[in-house]
DRENZA-583608 format. One record per residue (C-alpha): residue number from 1; residue in three letters; y negated, z negated, x negated. Coordinates in steps of 0.1 Angstrom, whole numbers. Each point is the difference from the previous one (the first is absolute). Layout:
N
{NUM; ALA; {Y; Z; X}}
...
This chain:
344
{1; MET; {161; 143; -953}}
{2; MET; {-25; -3; -28}}
{3; ASP; {-33; 19; -2}}
{4; ARG; {7; 9; -36}}
{5; PRO; {34; 7; -17}}
{6; LEU; {9; -23; -30}}
{7; ARG; {-28; -24; 7}}
{8; THR; {-6; -29; -24}}
{9; THR; {-2; -35; 12}}
{10; VAL; {5; -37; -8}}
{11; ILE; {16; -30; 17}}
{12; GLY; {-30; -23; 2}}
{13; SER; {-6; -25; -28}}
{14; TYR; {-18; 7; -33}}
{15; PRO; {-5; -24; -30}}
{16; PHE; {-29; -24; 1}}
{17; PRO; {-27; 6; -26}}
{18; GLY; {1; -29; -26}}
{19; TRP; {-33; -13; 12}}
{20; LEU; {13; -3; 35}}
{21; GLU; {30; -21; -12}}
{22; TYR; {-25; -23; -17}}
{23; ALA; {-23; -2; 31}}
{24; CYS; {29; -8; 23}}
{25; ALA; {8; -30; -22}}
{26; HIS; {-36; -12; 3}}
{27; LEU; {-10; 9; 36}}
{28; GLN; {-16; -35; 4}}
{29; ASP; {-27; 12; -24}}
{30; PHE; {-11; 28; 23}}
{31; GLY; {-20; 1; 32}}
{32; PRO; {11; 20; 31}}
{33; ASP; {-22; 30; -9}}
{34; ASP; {13; -1; -36}}
{35; ARG; {36; 2; 14}}
{36; ALA; {-8; 29; 23}}
{37; GLU; {-15; 19; -29}}
{38; LEU; {31; -8; -21}}
{39; GLN; {22; 14; 27}}
{40; ASP; {-21; 32; 3}}
{41; ASP; {0; 5; -38}}
{42; ALA; {37; -5; -3}}
{43; VAL; {7; 25; 28}}
{44; ILE; {-24; 25; -16}}
{45; ALA; {19; -3; -33}}
{46; ALA; {33; 7; 17}}
{47; ILE; {-15; 29; 20}}
{48; HIS; {-15; 14; -33}}
{49; ASP; {33; 1; -18}}
{50; GLN; {18; 16; 29}}
{51; THR; {-26; 27; 6}}
{52; ALA; {-4; 7; -37}}
{53; ALA; {37; 6; -1}}
{54; GLY; {-4; 25; 29}}
{55; LEU; {23; -16; 26}}
{56; ASP; {2; 15; 35}}
{57; VAL; {4; -35; 16}}
{58; ILE; {-16; -32; -13}}
{59; THR; {-1; -37; 10}}
{60; ASP; {-23; -29; -7}}
{61; GLY; {25; -11; -27}}
{62; GLU; {5; -32; 21}}
{63; GLN; {-26; -15; -23}}
{64; THR; {-10; -27; 25}}
{65; ARG; {36; -13; 4}}
{66; LEU; {22; -24; -19}}
{67; ASP; {29; 22; -8}}
{68; PHE; {10; 27; 26}}
{69; ASN; {8; -25; 27}}
{70; LEU; {-5; -36; -11}}
{71; SER; {-36; -3; 12}}
{72; PHE; {10; 8; 36}}
{73; TYR; {13; -35; 4}}
{74; GLY; {-36; -13; -1}}
{75; PHE; {-6; 18; 33}}
{76; LEU; {30; -17; 17}}
{77; GLU; {-2; -32; 20}}
{78; GLY; {31; -22; 3}}
{79; LEU; {7; -3; -37}}
{80; ALA; {-3; -26; -27}}
{81; LEU; {-10; 22; -29}}
{82; GLU; {19; 3; -33}}
{83; ALA; {30; -23; -3}}
{84; GLN; {8; -6; -36}}
{85; PRO; {22; 28; -14}}
{86; PRO; {33; -11; -14}}
{87; ARG; {-7; 12; -35}}
{88; ARG; {-33; 4; -18}}
{89; PHE; {9; 7; -36}}
{90; GLY; {23; 23; -20}}
{91; PRO; {4; 38; 5}}
{92; PRO; {-18; 13; 31}}
{93; ALA; {21; 4; 31}}
{94; HIS; {-4; 1; 37}}
{95; ASP; {8; -37; 4}}
{96; GLN; {-33; -9; -17}}
{97; ARG; {-19; 12; 31}}
{98; GLY; {-9; -28; 24}}
{99; LYS; {10; -1; 37}}
{100; HIS; {-19; -13; 30}}
{101; ALA; {15; -26; 24}}
{102; VAL; {-3; 9; 37}}
{103; THR; {-15; -28; 20}}
{104; GLY; {-8; 15; 33}}
{105; ASP; {-4; 32; 20}}
{106; LEU; {-9; 30; -23}}
{107; ARG; {-33; 15; 10}}
{108; ALA; {-27; 22; -16}}
{109; PRO; {-31; -4; 21}}
{110; ARG; {-22; 17; -27}}
{111; GLY; {25; 28; -5}}
{112; LEU; {15; 7; -34}}
{113; GLY; {-31; 12; -18}}
{114; VAL; {11; 37; -5}}
{115; VAL; {-26; 14; 23}}
{116; ASP; {-28; -15; -21}}
{117; GLU; {17; 14; -31}}
{118; PHE; {1; 35; 16}}
{119; LEU; {-36; -1; 11}}
{120; ARG; {-10; -10; -35}}
{121; LEU; {20; 29; -15}}
{122; LYS; {-15; 24; 25}}
{123; ARG; {-35; -12; -9}}
{124; LEU; {5; 3; -38}}
{125; ALA; {23; 30; -3}}
{126; PRO; {-15; 35; -8}}
{127; PRO; {7; 30; 23}}
{128; GLY; {33; 18; -7}}
{129; PRO; {31; -20; -4}}
{130; ALA; {19; -14; 30}}
{131; LEU; {-3; -38; 4}}
{132; LYS; {31; -21; 5}}
{133; ALA; {3; -37; 11}}
{134; SER; {32; -20; -5}}
{135; VAL; {13; -29; 21}}
{136; PRO; {31; -20; -9}}
{137; GLY; {27; 2; 27}}
{138; PRO; {13; -31; 18}}
{139; TYR; {34; -3; -18}}
{140; THR; {-17; 2; -34}}
{141; LEU; {-27; -25; 11}}
{142; SER; {28; -24; 12}}
{143; GLY; {15; -2; -35}}
{144; ARG; {-26; -25; -13}}
{145; LEU; {4; -24; 30}}
{146; VAL; {23; -30; 3}}
{147; PRO; {15; 0; 35}}
{148; GLY; {-8; -30; 22}}
{149; GLY; {-6; -12; 35}}
{150; ARG; {7; 28; 25}}
{151; TYR; {7; 25; -28}}
{152; LYS; {35; -7; -10}}
{153; ASP; {5; 28; -26}}
{154; ARG; {-17; 29; -17}}
{155; TRP; {7; 24; 30}}
{156; ALA; {-18; -24; 24}}
{157; LEU; {-30; -1; -24}}
{158; ALA; {0; 38; -2}}
{159; GLU; {0; 3; 38}}
{160; ALA; {-29; -24; 2}}
{161; LEU; {-20; 21; -24}}
{162; VAL; {7; 33; 18}}
{163; PRO; {-29; -5; 25}}
{164; LEU; {-24; -10; -28}}
{165; VAL; {7; 31; -20}}
{166; ARG; {-1; 22; 31}}
{167; ALA; {-34; -14; 8}}
{168; GLU; {-13; 9; -35}}
{169; LEU; {14; 35; 3}}
{170; GLU; {-18; 4; 34}}
{171; ALA; {-32; -12; -15}}
{172; LEU; {3; 24; -30}}
{173; VAL; {5; 29; 24}}
{174; ALA; {-31; -11; 20}}
{175; ALA; {-20; -2; -33}}
{176; GLY; {8; 37; -7}}
{177; CYS; {27; -5; -27}}
{178; ARG; {19; 33; -2}}
{179; GLU; {28; -11; -24}}
{180; VAL; {19; -33; -1}}
{181; CYS; {29; -12; -22}}
{182; VAL; {20; -27; 16}}
{183; ASP; {15; -17; -32}}
{184; GLU; {35; -11; 6}}
{185; PRO; {17; -3; -34}}
{186; SER; {21; -29; 11}}
{187; MET; {19; 22; 24}}
{188; SER; {13; 21; -29}}
{189; CYS; {5; -31; -21}}
{190; TYR; {23; -16; 26}}
{191; ALA; {16; 29; 18}}
{192; HIS; {32; -6; -20}}
{193; ARG; {5; -32; 19}}
{194; GLU; {-17; 6; 33}}
{195; ASP; {4; 25; 29}}
{196; PRO; {-23; 29; -8}}
{197; LYS; {-2; 10; 36}}
{198; ARG; {-14; -35; 7}}
{199; PHE; {-27; 7; -26}}
{200; VAL; {-8; 34; 16}}
{201; ASP; {-3; -16; 35}}
{202; LEU; {-24; -27; -14}}
{203; PHE; {-20; 25; -18}}
{204; ASN; {-3; 25; 29}}
{205; ARG; {-12; -27; 24}}
{206; THR; {-26; -11; -26}}
{207; VAL; {-15; 34; -5}}
{208; GLU; {2; 12; 36}}
{209; PRO; {-38; -5; 7}}
{210; ALA; {-10; 23; -30}}
{211; ALA; {28; 26; 2}}
{212; GLY; {-15; 34; 7}}
{213; LYS; {-36; -14; -4}}
{214; THR; {-1; -2; -38}}
{215; ARG; {21; 13; -28}}
{216; LEU; {27; -27; -5}}
{217; SER; {21; -5; -31}}
{218; THR; {21; -28; -13}}
{219; HIS; {9; -9; -36}}
{220; LEU; {36; -9; -8}}
{221; CYS; {6; -14; -35}}
{222; PHE; {20; -27; -17}}
{223; GLY; {-26; -25; -11}}
{224; ASN; {-26; -1; -27}}
{225; PHE; {-9; -35; -11}}
{226; LYS; {-12; 5; -36}}
{227; ALA; {22; 32; -1}}
{228; ARG; {31; -19; 13}}
{229; ALA; {20; 13; 28}}
{230; VAL; {17; -24; 24}}
{231; ALA; {28; 20; 16}}
{232; PRO; {28; 25; -6}}
{233; ARG; {-20; 31; -7}}
{234; ARG; {17; 23; 25}}
{235; TYR; {-13; 18; 30}}
{236; ALA; {34; 8; 14}}
{237; PRO; {1; -32; 22}}
{238; LEU; {-32; 11; 18}}
{239; PHE; {12; 35; 10}}
{240; PRO; {6; 16; 24}}
{241; ALA; {-15; -28; 21}}
{242; PHE; {-34; 3; -15}}
{243; LEU; {-3; 36; 10}}
{244; ASP; {-9; -14; 34}}
{245; ALA; {-30; -19; -13}}
{246; ASN; {-31; 10; 20}}
{247; VAL; {-21; 12; -29}}
{248; ASP; {-16; 32; -12}}
{249; GLU; {11; -6; -36}}
{250; LEU; {26; -21; -19}}
{251; HIS; {-9; -10; -35}}
{252; LEU; {29; -5; -25}}
{253; GLU; {1; -15; -35}}
{254; MET; {17; 25; -23}}
{255; ALA; {-16; 2; -35}}
{256; SER; {11; -35; -11}}
{257; ARG; {36; 8; 12}}
{258; GLU; {2; 33; -19}}
{259; PHE; {0; 18; 33}}
{260; ALA; {33; -14; 12}}
{261; GLU; {7; 9; 36}}
{262; ILE; {-27; 28; -1}}
{263; GLU; {21; 19; 24}}
{264; ILE; {-10; -24; 27}}
{265; ILE; {-34; 16; 3}}
{266; ALA; {17; 32; 14}}
{267; ALA; {11; -20; 31}}
{268; VAL; {-34; -16; 3}}
{269; ALA; {-19; 33; -3}}
{270; LYS; {19; 14; 30}}
{271; ARG; {-16; -26; 22}}
{272; ARG; {-33; -10; -16}}
{273; ASP; {-20; 2; -32}}
{274; VAL; {12; -18; -31}}
{275; ALA; {-20; -16; -28}}
{276; VAL; {19; -2; -33}}
{277; GLY; {-9; -24; -27}}
{278; VAL; {-2; 22; -32}}
{279; ILE; {-20; -26; -20}}
{280; ASP; {18; -32; -12}}
{281; VAL; {-24; -29; 3}}
{282; LYS; {25; -23; -17}}
{283; ASN; {-1; 19; -33}}
{284; TYR; {-28; 3; -25}}
{285; TYR; {11; 34; -10}}
{286; VAL; {-27; 22; 14}}
{287; GLU; {15; 31; 16}}
{288; THR; {-14; 33; -13}}
{289; PRO; {-12; 27; 24}}
{290; GLN; {31; 20; -10}}
{291; ASP; {22; -30; 8}}
{292; VAL; {-15; -1; 35}}
{293; ALA; {3; 37; 5}}
{294; ASP; {37; -1; -9}}
{295; ARG; {5; -29; 25}}
{296; VAL; {-18; 19; 27}}
{297; ARG; {22; 30; -6}}
{298; LEU; {30; -22; 4}}
{299; CYS; {-13; -13; 33}}
{300; LEU; {-6; 36; 12}}
{301; ARG; {37; 7; -3}}
{302; HIS; {5; -24; 29}}
{303; ALA; {-32; 1; 21}}
{304; PRO; {-25; 27; 8}}
{305; ALA; {-35; -3; -14}}
{306; ALA; {-15; -3; 35}}
{307; ARG; {20; -32; 5}}
{308; LEU; {-6; -15; -35}}
{309; SER; {-25; -25; -13}}
{310; LEU; {0; -13; -36}}
{311; SER; {-9; -35; -9}}
{312; THR; {7; -31; -21}}
{313; ASP; {32; -19; 6}}
{314; CYS; {-18; -31; 12}}
{315; GLY; {-34; -16; 0}}
{316; LEU; {-19; -1; -34}}
{317; SER; {-12; -36; 3}}
{318; GLN; {23; -12; -28}}
{319; THR; {-6; 29; -24}}
{320; ALA; {-28; -2; -25}}
{321; ARG; {-31; 19; 11}}
{322; TRP; {0; 23; -31}}
{323; ALA; {35; 11; 7}}
{324; ALA; {-6; 3; 38}}
{325; ARG; {-30; 22; -6}}
{326; GLN; {19; 24; -23}}
{327; LYS; {31; 0; 22}}
{328; LEU; {-20; 11; 30}}
{329; ALA; {-19; 27; -19}}
{330; ASN; {33; 14; -13}}
{331; LEU; {15; -2; 34}}
{332; VAL; {-27; 23; 14}}
{333; ALA; {1; 23; -31}}
{334; GLY; {38; 4; 3}}
{335; VAL; {-1; 7; 37}}
{336; ARG; {-28; 26; -6}}
{337; ILE; {24; 18; -24}}
{338; VAL; {25; 5; 27}}
{339; ARG; {-25; 8; 27}}
{340; ASN; {-13; 28; -23}}
{341; GLU; {36; 13; -5}}
{342; LEU; {5; 1; 38}}
{343; GLY; {-34; 12; 8}}
{344; VAL; {-8; -28; 24}}
């Protein structure tokens, strides 16, 4: 159970500053020390915006990644990176993202890089907020790979990635990370056509080394490539199977879905904490503190304050920074209204 009722948190990603987008396109112009300074400065910017908003839990904003998971493939051996996507022009959609051909055994001899991200965050963050790292789960990671060789399908790829993610989680625990989100949005995206119990089994075997040693959560959403979902936006196919996921907290996307299926959080809260997305990252309407307070009160009809976290629906990487900054500030302000009402 949480240390603080109605805590405020985020998924992981945060928008890049404009100068970082430019620098990433011109990395050849920078030396290694320049690049290290760029990384520190970008993380400092993300930390600043989150702490200025007053969040209880912050991340490094995933400022040193390409998207929330795409840069992880650079740590993997056994791939031919970036096969040509089938479509490059027209309205943005998920088929414009490239995939990587599997050419040999999947290995990650250098790890997945998340430990270095966490240590940077720990070095740069001020005292006060809790620090969260995020690692993509094996099923989500498998989605950008083209099966080949000994890996006949996506499930075989996911199984091959389990020990690599497990090793990263073990290393994070050893590094002193006290909160980890294992990002598995692909499970909620494809639960309508796969066996959810199989997802839970895969997930639980992945997180086993970290369970009970750090606060574990997982994020279940429906896709967010330039605000586009990629699946039927229903949680019903995941439940009740996902009540058996070995996590301390389940994070659900609600704001962009007008709080459809909000009653699900009651069942979750009987077993573990539940984080509810009350900020829509796919909408440039900036929720007011009163909007947020109303949404928190709605959540409290179904889950007790001691089990409830409030957050954004998804990562903020594809939301403009000016909007992300104000949305986070209003998230905290709205939650504060309800905390004052409850005296917590």
